[in-house]
N, C-alpha and C positions, 0 to 999 in steps of 0.2 A: 625577784628573779634569782634563778639557783646558781652555783658558785659556776658551773658549766659552760650556761649561758652566758655568764659575765667574761668568762676565758674568750669563747668564742666570738663574742663581741669585740672584746681586745683585739682579738688576731684581726679579724675584719678590717677593725680600724688601723690596724698598723700596717696591713698589707694594702688597704687602699692609699696608706699617707707614702708606702715605698712606691707604689704604682704612679703615682699623682706626682714624687718627686721625679722618677724615670721618666716619666711623660713630657716633665718640664724641663730636663736636660736635654733630651732626644729632640724634643719638638721645638719648644716655643725658645729657649735660650739662643740657636741659632737663628731664628728668625729676628728676634730682638737685636742681636748682634750685625746681623746685615741692614735691619731699618736704621740701626744706630750710628751705622758706619758712613752712612750719608751725610750727616752733620760734621 
């Protein structure tokens, strides 16, 4: 794997991580808070 491919892969992974954390914060955490509020 050449250097540019490694950089592109790192950018893709970090982008996926950012998207995943954004997705978790916007969608899953409110659902979890709503579910745990019943207990």
